[in-house]
TITI-323262 format. One record per residue: x, y, z of N, C-alpha, C, O in turn; chain; residue in one letter; residue number from 1. Coordinates in pm, whole numbers, always signed. Layout:
BEGIN
n_xx->X, n_yy->Y, n_zz->Z, ca_xx->X, ca_yy->Y, ca_zz->Z, c_xx->X, c_yy->Y, c_zz->Z, o_xx->X, o_yy->Y, o_zz->Z, chaine->A, residu->A, num->NUM
...
***
This chain:
BEGIN
n_xx->+80, n_yy->-119, n_zz->+0, ca_xx->+0, ca_yy->+0, ca_zz->+0, c_xx->+85, c_yy->+126, c_zz->+0, o_xx->+32, o_yy->+236, o_zz->-16, chaine->A, residu->M, num->1
n_xx->+213, n_yy->+113, n_zz->+17, ca_xx->+302, ca_yy->+228, ca_zz->+29, c_xx->+281, c_yy->+332, c_zz->-80, o_xx->+273, o_yy->+452, o_zz->-51, chaine->A, residu->K, num->2
n_xx->+272, n_yy->+289, n_zz->-203, ca_xx->+264, ca_yy->+383, ca_zz->-315, c_xx->+122, c_yy->+435, c_zz->-338, o_xx->+102, o_yy->+531, o_zz->-412, chaine->A, residu->K, num->3
n_xx->+24, n_yy->+371, n_zz->-275, ca_xx->-115, ca_yy->+405, ca_zz->-298, c_xx->-175, c_yy->+485, c_zz->-183, o_xx->-260, o_yy->+572, o_zz->-206, chaine->A, residu->I, num->4
n_xx->-132, n_yy->+459, n_zz->-62, ca_xx->-193, ca_yy->+515, ca_zz->+57, c_xx->-91, c_yy->+591, c_zz->+139, o_xx->+16, o_yy->+538, o_zz->+169, chaine->A, residu->N, num->5
n_xx->-122, n_yy->+713, n_zz->+177, ca_xx->-31, ca_yy->+793, ca_zz->+260, c_xx->-51, c_yy->+768, c_zz->+408, o_xx->+29, o_yy->+813, o_zz->+489, chaine->A, residu->W, num->6
n_xx->-156, n_yy->+696, n_zz->+446, ca_xx->-188, ca_yy->+673, ca_zz->+587, c_xx->-92, c_yy->+573, c_zz->+651, o_xx->-38, o_yy->+600, o_zz->+758, chaine->A, residu->I, num->7
n_xx->-71, n_yy->+459, n_zz->+586, ca_xx->+15, ca_yy->+355, ca_zz->+643, c_xx->+63, c_yy->+262, c_zz->+532, o_xx->+0, o_yy->+250, o_zz->+427, chaine->A, residu->A, num->8
n_xx->+177, n_yy->+198, n_zz->+557, ca_xx->+229, ca_yy->+102, ca_zz->+461, c_xx->+144, c_yy->-25, c_zz->+459, o_xx->+125, o_yy->-86, o_zz->+354, chaine->A, residu->D, num->9
n_xx->+93, n_yy->-63, n_zz->+575, ca_xx->+12, ca_yy->-185, ca_zz->+588, c_xx->-114, c_yy->-154, c_zz->+664, o_xx->-113, o_yy->-81, o_zz->+763, chaine->A, residu->Y, num->10
n_xx->-224, n_yy->-210, n_zz->+616, ca_xx->-354, ca_yy->-196, ca_zz->+679, c_xx->-402, c_yy->-335, c_zz->+715, o_xx->-419, o_yy->-421, o_zz->+628, chaine->A, residu->L, num->11
n_xx->-424, n_yy->-358, n_zz->+843, ca_xx->-470, ca_yy->-489, ca_zz->+892, c_xx->-613, c_yy->-473, c_zz->+940, o_xx->-641, o_yy->-389, o_zz->+1025, chaine->A, residu->F, num->12
n_xx->-703, n_yy->-555, n_zz->+886, ca_xx->-844, ca_yy->-550, ca_zz->+924, c_xx->-885, c_yy->-690, c_zz->+969, o_xx->-865, o_yy->-788, o_zz->+898, chaine->A, residu->I, num->13
n_xx->-944, n_yy->-697, n_zz->+1089, ca_xx->-995, ca_yy->-825, ca_zz->+1137, c_xx->-1123, c_yy->-800, c_zz->+1215, o_xx->-1159, o_yy->-686, o_zz->+1243, chaine->A, residu->C, num->14
n_xx->-1190, n_yy->-906, n_zz->+1251, ca_xx->-1314, ca_yy->-892, ca_zz->+1327, c_xx->-1329, c_yy->-1006, c_zz->+1426, o_xx->-1262, o_yy->-1108, o_zz->+1418, chaine->A, residu->S, num->15
n_xx->-1420, n_yy->-984, n_zz->+1520, ca_xx->-1448, ca_yy->-1082, ca_zz->+1625, c_xx->-1599, c_yy->-1089, c_zz->+1646, o_xx->-1672, o_yy->-998, o_zz->+1609, chaine->A, residu->A, num->16
n_xx->-1642, n_yy->-1197, n_zz->+1707, ca_xx->-1785, ca_yy->-1219, ca_zz->+1728, c_xx->-1840, c_yy->-1152, c_zz->+1854, o_xx->-1962, o_yy->-1145, o_zz->+1872, chaine->A, residu->D, num->17
n_xx->-1752, n_yy->-1103, n_zz->+1941, ca_xx->-1799, ca_yy->-1036, ca_zz->+2062, c_xx->-1710, c_yy->-917, c_zz->+2094, o_xx->-1597, o_yy->-907, o_zz->+2046, chaine->A, residu->S, num->18
n_xx->-1763, n_yy->-826, n_zz->+2174, ca_xx->-1686, ca_yy->-708, ca_zz->+2215, c_xx->-1568, c_yy->-748, c_zz->+2302, o_xx->-1462, o_yy->-684, o_zz->+2297, chaine->A, residu->L, num->19
n_xx->-1585, n_yy->-851, n_zz->+2383, ca_xx->-1474, ca_yy->-902, ca_zz->+2466, c_xx->-1361, c_yy->-951, c_zz->+2376, o_xx->-1244, o_yy->-928, o_zz->+2406, chaine->A, residu->V, num->20
n_xx->-1396, n_yy->-1018, n_zz->+2267, ca_xx->-1294, ca_yy->-1069, ca_zz->+2175, c_xx->-1220, c_yy->-955, c_zz->+2105, o_xx->-1099, o_yy->-965, o_zz->+2083, chaine->A, residu->Q, num->21
n_xx->-1290, n_yy->-848, n_zz->+2068, ca_xx->-1220, ca_yy->-737, ca_zz->+2002, c_xx->-1116, c_yy->-678, c_zz->+2096, o_xx->-1005, o_yy->-645, o_zz->+2054, chaine->A, residu->T, num->22
n_xx->-1152, n_yy->-664, n_zz->+2223, ca_xx->-1056, ca_yy->-611, ca_zz->+2322, c_xx->-940, c_yy->-709, c_zz->+2342, o_xx->-825, o_yy->-667, o_zz->+2356, chaine->A, residu->R, num->23
n_xx->-970, n_yy->-838, n_zz->+2345, ca_xx->-864, ca_yy->-938, ca_zz->+2363, c_xx->-766, c_yy->-937, c_zz->+2246, o_xx->-645, o_yy->-950, o_zz->+2266, chaine->A, residu->A, num->24
n_xx->-817, n_yy->-923, n_zz->+2125, ca_xx->-730, ca_yy->-913, ca_zz->+2007, c_xx->-643, c_yy->-789, c_zz->+2018, o_xx->-522, o_yy->-795, o_zz->+1992, chaine->A, residu->I, num->25
n_xx->-702, n_yy->-676, n_zz->+2056, ca_xx->-626, ca_yy->-552, ca_zz->+2071, c_xx->-517, c_yy->-567, c_zz->+2178, o_xx->-404, o_yy->-523, o_zz->+2158, chaine->A, residu->A, num->26
n_xx->-552, n_yy->-629, n_zz->+2290, ca_xx->-454, ca_yy->-652, ca_zz->+2396, c_xx->-337, c_yy->-737, c_zz->+2346, o_xx->-221, o_yy->-706, o_zz->+2373, chaine->A, residu->D, num->27
n_xx->-369, n_yy->-842, n_zz->+2274, ca_xx->-265, ca_yy->-932, ca_zz->+2223, c_xx->-173, c_yy->-861, c_zz->+2124, o_xx->-51, o_yy->-876, o_zz->+2129, chaine->A, residu->S, num->28
n_xx->-231, n_yy->-783, n_zz->+2035, ca_xx->-150, ca_yy->-709, ca_zz->+1938, c_xx->-61, c_yy->-608, c_zz->+2012, o_xx->+58, o_yy->-597, o_zz->+1983, chaine->A, residu->I, num->29
n_xx->-119, n_yy->-536, n_zz->+2106, ca_xx->-44, ca_yy->-435, ca_zz->+2181, c_xx->+74, c_yy->-497, c_zz->+2257, o_xx->+181, o_yy->-438, o_zz->+2264, chaine->A, residu->R, num->30
n_xx->+53, n_yy->-616, n_zz->+2313, ca_xx->+156, ca_yy->-682, ca_zz->+2392, c_xx->+263, c_yy->-752, c_zz->+2306, o_xx->+377, o_yy->-767, o_zz->+2350, chaine->A, residu->E, num->31
n_xx->+227, n_yy->-794, n_zz->+2186, ca_xx->+317, ca_yy->-879, ca_zz->+2108, c_xx->+371, c_yy->-818, c_zz->+1979, o_xx->+463, o_yy->-875, o_zz->+1919, chaine->A, residu->N, num->32
n_xx->+318, n_yy->-706, n_zz->+1936, ca_xx->+361, ca_yy->-646, ca_zz->+1811, c_xx->+485, c_yy->-562, c_zz->+1835, o_xx->+490, o_yy->-486, o_zz->+1931, chaine->A, residu->F, num->33
n_xx->+584, n_yy->-574, n_zz->+1750, ca_xx->+713, ca_yy->-510, ca_zz->+1772, c_xx->+725, c_yy->-370, c_zz->+1711, o_xx->+834, o_yy->-329, o_zz->+1670, chaine->A, residu->N, num->34
n_xx->+616, n_yy->-297, n_zz->+1706, ca_xx->+618, ca_yy->-159, ca_zz->+1660, c_xx->+569, c_yy->-70, c_zz->+1774, o_xx->+502, o_yy->-117, o_zz->+1865, chaine->A, residu->Y, num->35
n_xx->+603, n_yy->+58, n_zz->+1767, ca_xx->+561, ca_yy->+154, ca_zz->+1869, c_xx->+416, c_yy->+196, c_zz->+1845, o_xx->+385, o_yy->+256, o_zz->+1742, chaine->A, residu->Q, num->36
n_xx->+329, n_yy->+166, n_zz->+1939, ca_xx->+189, ca_yy->+208, ca_zz->+1931, c_xx->+182, c_yy->+357, c_zz->+1961, o_xx->+220, o_yy->+401, o_zz->+2069, chaine->A, residu->L, num->37
n_xx->+135, n_yy->+434, n_zz->+1865, ca_xx->+129, ca_yy->+580, ca_zz->+1882, c_xx->-2, c_yy->+625, c_zz->+1945, o_xx->-3, o_yy->+716, o_zz->+2028, chaine->A, residu->R, num->38
n_xx->-110, n_yy->+561, n_zz->+1906, ca_xx->-239, ca_yy->+592, ca_zz->+1968, c_xx->-337, c_yy->+481, c_zz->+1935, o_xx->-317, o_yy->+403, o_zz->+1842, chaine->A, residu->S, num->39
n_xx->-443, n_yy->+475, n_zz->+2014, ca_xx->-551, ca_yy->+382, ca_zz->+1984, c_xx->-681, c_yy->+437, c_zz->+2036, o_xx->-684, o_yy->+514, o_zz->+2132, chaine->A, residu->W, num->40
n_xx->-788, n_yy->+398, n_zz->+1971, ca_xx->-920, ca_yy->+448, ca_zz->+2004, c_xx->-1022, c_yy->+335, c_zz->+1997, o_xx->-1001, o_yy->+237, o_zz->+1926, chaine->A, residu->E, num->41
n_xx->-1131, n_yy->+350, n_zz->+2070, ca_xx->-1241, ca_yy->+256, ca_zz->+2062, c_xx->-1231, c_yy->+134, c_zz->+2150, o_xx->-1319, o_yy->+48, o_zz->+2147, chaine->A, residu->G, num->42
n_xx->-1126, n_yy->+125, n_zz->+2231, ca_xx->-1104, ca_yy->+5, ca_zz->+2312, c_xx->-1215, c_yy->-15, c_zz->+2414, o_xx->-1265, o_yy->-127, o_zz->+2430, chaine->A, residu->Y, num->43
n_xx->-1255, n_yy->+89, n_zz->+2483, ca_xx->-1356, ca_yy->+75, ca_zz->+2588, c_xx->-1489, c_yy->+25, c_zz->+2534, o_xx->-1552, o_yy->-63, o_zz->+2592, chaine->A, residu->Q, num->44
n_xx->-1532, n_yy->+82, n_zz->+2422, ca_xx->-1659, ca_yy->+39, ca_zz->+2363, c_xx->-1643, c_yy->-97, c_zz->+2295, o_xx->-1730, o_yy->-183, o_zz->+2307, chaine->A, residu->E, num->45
n_xx->-1533, n_yy->-117, n_zz->+2225, ca_xx->-1502, ca_yy->-247, ca_zz->+2165, c_xx->-1566, c_yy->-276, c_zz->+2032, o_xx->-1543, o_yy->-384, o_zz->+1976, chaine->A, residu->G, num->46
n_xx->-1644, n_yy->-186, n_zz->+1977, ca_xx->-1708, ca_yy->-212, ca_zz->+1848, c_xx->-1611, c_yy->-195, c_zz->+1731, o_xx->-1618, o_yy->-268, o_zz->+1633, chaine->A, residu->K, num->47
n_xx->-1520, n_yy->-97, n_zz->+1744, ca_xx->-1419, ca_yy->-73, ca_zz->+1640, c_xx->-1296, c_yy->-18, c_zz->+1710, o_xx->-1293, o_yy->+98, o_zz->+1750, chaine->A, residu->W, num->48
n_xx->-1195, n_yy->-101, n_zz->+1725, ca_xx->-1071, ca_yy->-60, ca_zz->+1788, c_xx->-973, c_yy->-24, c_zz->+1677, o_xx->-944, o_yy->-105, o_zz->+1590, chaine->A, residu->V, num->49
n_xx->-922, n_yy->+98, n_zz->+1682, ca_xx->-825, ca_yy->+145, ca_zz->+1583, c_xx->-692, c_yy->+163, c_zz->+1654, o_xx->-682, o_yy->+235, o_zz->+1753, chaine->A, residu->L, num->50
n_xx->-589, n_yy->+97, n_zz->+1601, ca_xx->-455, ca_yy->+105, ca_zz->+1659, c_xx->-362, c_yy->+165, c_zz->+1555, o_xx->-346, o_yy->+112, o_zz->+1445, chaine->A, residu->M, num->51
n_xx->-301, n_yy->+278, n_zz->+1591, ca_xx->-217, ca_yy->+353, ca_zz->+1498, c_xx->-70, c_yy->+331, c_zz->+1532, o_xx->-23, o_yy->+370, o_zz->+1639, chaine->A, residu->D, num->52
n_xx->+1, n_yy->+268, n_zz->+1440, ca_xx->+144, ca_yy->+246, ca_zz->+1455, c_xx->+222, c_yy->+338, c_zz->+1361, o_xx->+328, o_yy->+301, o_zz->+1310, chaine->A, residu->Y, num->53
n_xx->+169, n_yy->+457, n_zz->+1340, ca_xx->+236, ca_yy->+556, ca_zz->+1256, c_xx->+225, c_yy->+521, c_zz->+1109, o_xx->+127, o_yy->+462, o_zz->+1064, chaine->A, residu->G, num->54
n_xx->+327, n_yy->+559, n_zz->+1034, ca_xx->+327, ca_yy->+538, ca_zz->+889, c_xx->+345, c_yy->+392, c_zz->+851, o_xx->+330, o_yy->+356, o_zz->+734, chaine->A, residu->A, num->55
n_xx->+378, n_yy->+307, n_zz->+947, ca_xx->+403, ca_yy->+167, ca_zz->+916, c_xx->+275, c_yy->+85, c_zz->+907, o_xx->+247, o_yy->+24, o_zz->+803, chaine->A, residu->E, num->56
n_xx->+197, n_yy->+82, n_zz->+1015, ca_xx->+83, ca_yy->-9, ca_zz->+1023, c_xx->-36, c_yy->+58, c_zz->+1089, o_xx->-22, o_yy->+130, o_zz->+1188, chaine->A, residu->V, num->57
n_xx->-154, n_yy->+32, n_zz->+1033, ca_xx->-280, ca_yy->+74, ca_zz->+1093, c_xx->-363, c_yy->-53, c_zz->+1113, o_xx->-381, o_yy->-132, o_zz->+1019, chaine->A, residu->M, num->58
n_xx->-413, n_yy->-74, n_zz->+1234, ca_xx->-489, ca_yy->-194, ca_zz->+1267, c_xx->-633, c_yy->-155, c_zz->+1297, o_xx->-658, o_yy->-63, o_zz->+1375, chaine->A, residu->V, num->59
n_xx->-727, n_yy->-225, n_zz->+1234, ca_xx->-870, ca_yy->-206, ca_zz->+1260, c_xx->-924, c_yy->-339, c_zz->+1311, o_xx->-916, o_yy->-441, o_zz->+1243, chaine->A, residu->H, num->60
n_xx->-980, n_yy->-338, n_zz->+1431, ca_xx->-1041, ca_yy->-459, ca_zz->+1489, c_xx->-1188, c_yy->-428, c_zz->+1509, o_xx->-1225, o_yy->-341, o_zz->+1587, chaine->A, residu->I, num->61
n_xx->-1271, n_yy->-502, n_zz->+1438, ca_xx->-1415, ca_yy->-476, ca_zz->+1440, c_xx->-1492, c_yy->-585, c_zz->+1513, o_xx->-1455, o_yy->-702, o_zz->+1510, chaine->A, residu->F, num->62
n_xx->-1600, n_yy->-544, n_zz->+1579, ca_xx->-1705, ca_yy->-637, ca_zz->+1616, c_xx->-1777, c_yy->-666, c_zz->+1485, o_xx->-1806, o_yy->-572, o_zz->+1410, chaine->A, residu->H, num->63
n_xx->-1807, n_yy->-790, n_zz->+1455, ca_xx->-1855, ca_yy->-827, ca_zz->+1321, c_xx->-1971, c_yy->-743, c_zz->+1270, o_xx->-1967, o_yy->-702, o_zz->+1154, chaine->A, residu->Q, num->64
n_xx->-2076, n_yy->-714, n_zz->+1349, ca_xx->-2184, ca_yy->-629, ca_zz->+1296, c_xx->-2135, c_yy->-490, c_zz->+1256, o_xx->-2186, o_yy->-432, o_zz->+1160, chaine->A, residu->P, num->65
n_xx->-2038, n_yy->-436, n_zz->+1327, ca_xx->-1983, ca_yy->-305, ca_zz->+1293, c_xx->-1903, c_yy->-313, c_zz->+1164, o_xx->-1908, o_yy->-222, o_zz->+1081, chaine->A, residu->T, num->66
n_xx->-1828, n_yy->-420, n_zz->+1146, ca_xx->-1753, ca_yy->-440, ca_zz->+1022, c_xx->-1847, c_yy->-451, c_zz->+904, o_xx->-1823, o_yy->-393, o_zz->+798, chaine->A, residu->R, num->67
n_xx->-1955, n_yy->-525, n_zz->+921, ca_xx->-2053, ca_yy->-539, ca_zz->+814, c_xx->-2115, c_yy->-403, c_zz->+778, o_xx->-2136, o_yy->-374, o_zz->+660, chaine->A, residu->D, num->68
n_xx->-2144, n_yy->-321, n_zz->+878, ca_xx->-2206, ca_yy->-192, ca_zz->+854, c_xx->-2113, c_yy->-97, c_zz->+778, o_xx->-2154, o_yy->-37, o_zz->+679, chaine->A, residu->F, num->69
n_xx->-1989, n_yy->-83, n_zz->+822, ca_xx->-1897, ca_yy->+13, ca_zz->+760, c_xx->-1832, c_yy->-39, c_zz->+632, o_xx->-1794, o_yy->+41, o_zz->+546, chaine->A, residu->Y, num->70
n_xx->-1819, n_yy->-171, n_zz->+618, ca_xx->-1764, ca_yy->-231, ca_zz->+495, c_xx->-1637, c_yy->-159, c_zz->+448, o_xx->-1626, o_yy->-119, o_zz->+332, chaine->A, residu->N, num->71
n_xx->-1543, n_yy->-144, n_zz->+540, ca_xx->-1419, ca_yy->-71, ca_zz->+512, c_xx->-1342, c_yy->-128, c_zz->+393, o_xx->-1272, o_yy->-54, o_zz->+323, chaine->A, residu->L, num->72
n_xx->-1355, n_yy->-257, n_zz->+369, ca_xx->-1282, ca_yy->-320, ca_zz->+259, c_xx->-1317, c_yy->-263, c_zz->+123, o_xx->-1235, o_yy->-267, o_zz->+32, chaine->A, residu->E, num->73
n_xx->-1437, n_yy->-211, n_zz->+108, ca_xx->-1475, ca_yy->-158, ca_zz->-23, c_xx->-1388, c_yy->-39, c_zz->-63, o_xx->-1368, o_yy->-14, o_zz->-182, chaine->A, residu->R, num->74
n_xx->-1335, n_yy->+34, n_zz->+36, ca_xx->-1247, ca_yy->+148, ca_zz->+7, c_xx->-1114, c_yy->+103, c_zz->-52, o_xx->-1049, o_yy->+178, o_zz->-124, chaine->A, residu->L, num->75
n_xx->-1075, n_yy->-21, n_zz->-20, ca_xx->-944, ca_yy->-71, ca_zz->-62, c_xx->-957, c_yy->-188, c_zz->-159, o_xx->-863, o_yy->-266, o_zz->-174, chaine->A, residu->W, num->76
n_xx->-1070, n_yy->-202, n_zz->-224, ca_xx->-1099, ca_yy->-318, ca_zz->-309, c_xx->-999, c_yy->-337, c_zz->-423, o_xx->-974, o_yy->-450, o_zz->-463, chaine->A, residu->A, num->77
n_xx->-942, n_yy->-230, n_zz->-474, ca_xx->-850, ca_yy->-239, ca_zz->-588, c_xx->-704, c_yy->-258, c_zz->-547, o_xx->-617, o_yy->-276, o_zz->-632, chaine->A, residu->E, num->78
n_xx->-677, n_yy->-253, n_zz->-418, ca_xx->-539, ca_yy->-265, ca_zz->-371, c_xx->-506, c_yy->-411, c_zz->-343, o_xx->-585, o_yy->-480, o_zz->-278, chaine->A, residu->I, num->79
n_xx->-392, n_yy->-461, n_zz->-392, ca_xx->-355, ca_yy->-599, ca_zz->-365, c_xx->-345, c_yy->-624, c_zz->-214, o_xx->-296, o_yy->-540, o_zz->-139, chaine->A, residu->P, num->80
n_xx->-392, n_yy->-738, n_zz->-173, ca_xx->-388, ca_yy->-773, ca_zz->-31, c_xx->-364, c_yy->-921, c_zz->-14, o_xx->-358, o_yy->-996, o_zz->-112, chaine->A, residu->G, num->81
n_xx->-350, n_yy->-962, n_zz->+109, ca_xx->-332, ca_yy->-1103, ca_zz->+139, c_xx->-433, c_yy->-1144, c_zz->+243, o_xx->-459, o_yy->-1071, o_zz->+338, chaine->A, residu->E, num->82
n_xx->-488, n_yy->-1260, n_zz->+224, ca_xx->-581, ca_yy->-1317, ca_zz->+320, c_xx->-502, c_yy->-1408, c_zz->+413, o_xx->-422, o_yy->-1489, o_zz->+367, chaine->A, residu->K, num->83
n_xx->-524, n_yy->-1393, n_zz->+544, ca_xx->-456, ca_yy->-1476, ca_zz->+641, c_xx->-551, c_yy->-1579, c_zz->+698, o_xx->-671, o_yy->-1555, o_zz->+709, chaine->A, residu->L, num->84
n_xx->-497, n_yy->-1694, n_zz->+733, ca_xx->-578, ca_yy->-1795, ca_zz->+799, c_xx->-599, c_yy->-1753, c_zz->+944, o_xx->-540, o_yy->-1654, o_zz->+989, chaine->A, residu->S, num->85
n_xx->-679, n_yy->-1826, n_zz->+1017, ca_xx->-704, ca_yy->-1794, ca_zz->+1157, c_xx->-579, c_yy->-1808, c_zz->+1241, o_xx->-572, o_yy->-1751, o_zz->+1350, chaine->A, residu->K, num->86
n_xx->-480, n_yy->-1883, n_zz->+1195, ca_xx->-356, ca_yy->-1900, ca_zz->+1269, c_xx->-252, c_yy->-1797, c_zz->+1229, o_xx->-138, o_yy->-1802, o_zz->+1276, chaine->A, residu->K, num->87
n_xx->-289, n_yy->-1703, n_zz->+1142, ca_xx->-198, ca_yy->-1598, ca_zz->+1101, c_xx->-107, c_yy->-1637, c_zz->+985, o_xx->-17, o_yy->-1561, o_zz->+949, chaine->A, residu->G, num->88
n_xx->-131, n_yy->-1754, n_zz->+927, ca_xx->-50, ca_yy->-1797, ca_zz->+813, c_xx->-115, c_yy->-1748, c_zz->+685, o_xx->-237, o_yy->-1729, o_zz->+681, chaine->A, residu->E, num->89
n_xx->-36, n_yy->-1728, n_zz->+583, ca_xx->-93, ca_yy->-1685, ca_zz->+455, c_xx->-176, c_yy->-1799, c_zz->+396, o_xx->-131, o_yy->-1913, o_zz->+385, chaine->A, residu->R, num->90
n_xx->-297, n_yy->-1765, n_zz->+361, ca_xx->-386, ca_yy->-1862, ca_zz->+297, c_xx->-364, c_yy->-1857, c_zz->+147, o_xx->-315, o_yy->-1756, o_zz->+95, chaine->A, residu->A, num->91
n_xx->-399, n_yy->-1964, n_zz->+75, ca_xx->-388, ca_yy->-1958, ca_zz->-71, c_xx->-469, c_yy->-1841, c_zz->-124, o_xx->-581, o_yy->-1818, o_zz->-80, chaine->A, residu->P, num->92
n_xx->-412, n_yy->-1767, n_zz->-218, ca_xx->-474, ca_yy->-1645, ca_zz->-271, c_xx->-584, c_yy->-1681, c_zz->-369, o_xx->-558, o_yy->-1723, o_zz->-481, chaine->A, residu->K, num->93
n_xx->-709, n_yy->-1665, n_zz->-325, ca_xx->-824, ca_yy->-1688, ca_zz->-411, c_xx->-912, c_yy->-1564, c_zz->-419, o_xx->-967, o_yy->-1532, o_zz->-524, chaine->A, residu->K, num->94
n_xx->-923, n_yy->-1495, n_zz->-306, ca_xx->-1012, ca_yy->-1380, ca_zz->-297, c_xx->-936, c_yy->-1251, c_zz->-326, o_xx->-813, o_yy->-1248, o_zz->-326, chaine->A, residu->E, num->95
n_xx->-1011, n_yy->-1145, n_zz->-351, ca_xx->-951, ca_yy->-1013, ca_zz->-366, c_xx->-931, c_yy->-956, c_zz->-226, o_xx->-976, o_yy->-1014, o_zz->-128, chaine->A, residu->T, num->96
n_xx->-863, n_yy->-843, n_zz->-218, ca_xx->-840, ca_yy->-780, ca_zz->-88, c_xx->-970, c_yy->-733, c_zz->-24, o_xx->-973, o_yy->-702, o_zz->+95, chaine->A, residu->S, num->97
n_xx->-1077, n_yy->-727, n_zz->-102, ca_xx->-1205, ca_yy->-682, ca_zz->-48, c_xx->-1276, c_yy->-793, c_zz->+29, o_xx->-1375, o_yy->-767, o_zz->+97, chaine->A, residu->A, num->98
n_xx->-1228, n_yy->-915, n_zz->+20, ca_xx->-1287, ca_yy->-1025, ca_zz->+94, c_xx->-1254, c_yy->-1011, c_zz->+242, o_xx->-1154, o_yy->-950, o_zz->+278, chaine->A, residu->E, num->99
n_xx->-1338, n_yy->-1066, n_zz->+327, ca_xx->-1316, ca_yy->-1057, ca_zz->+471, c_xx->-1205, c_yy->-1150, c_zz->+514, o_xx->-1187, o_yy->-1258, o_zz->+458, chaine->A, residu->K, num->100
n_xx->-1131, n_yy->-1107, n_zz->+615, ca_xx->-1024, ca_yy->-1187, ca_zz->+675, c_xx->-1082, c_yy->-1269, c_zz->+786, o_xx->-1010, o_yy->-1345, o_zz->+851, chaine->A, residu->V, num->101
***
């Protein structure tokens, strides 16, 4: 995304089935990701947690109904992306970047 987007080099979008899970995902990323977290928003409510790692990475963690409503992927439908499996491994590339992770 570097050449297409000025916001971040990488955009990570995921979702969870409950608000507790969105917070747990955010906690895990915050504790284990090797980049400096500059700011984050939405953690208390848990519907959409945004984690800003500066120009490198932007993380969006959605509660599934909120992800369905905003459909953020449509904004990036033309940008090449990778689908990850639930274990974080690269899945075989079949879908476009607009598909849900």
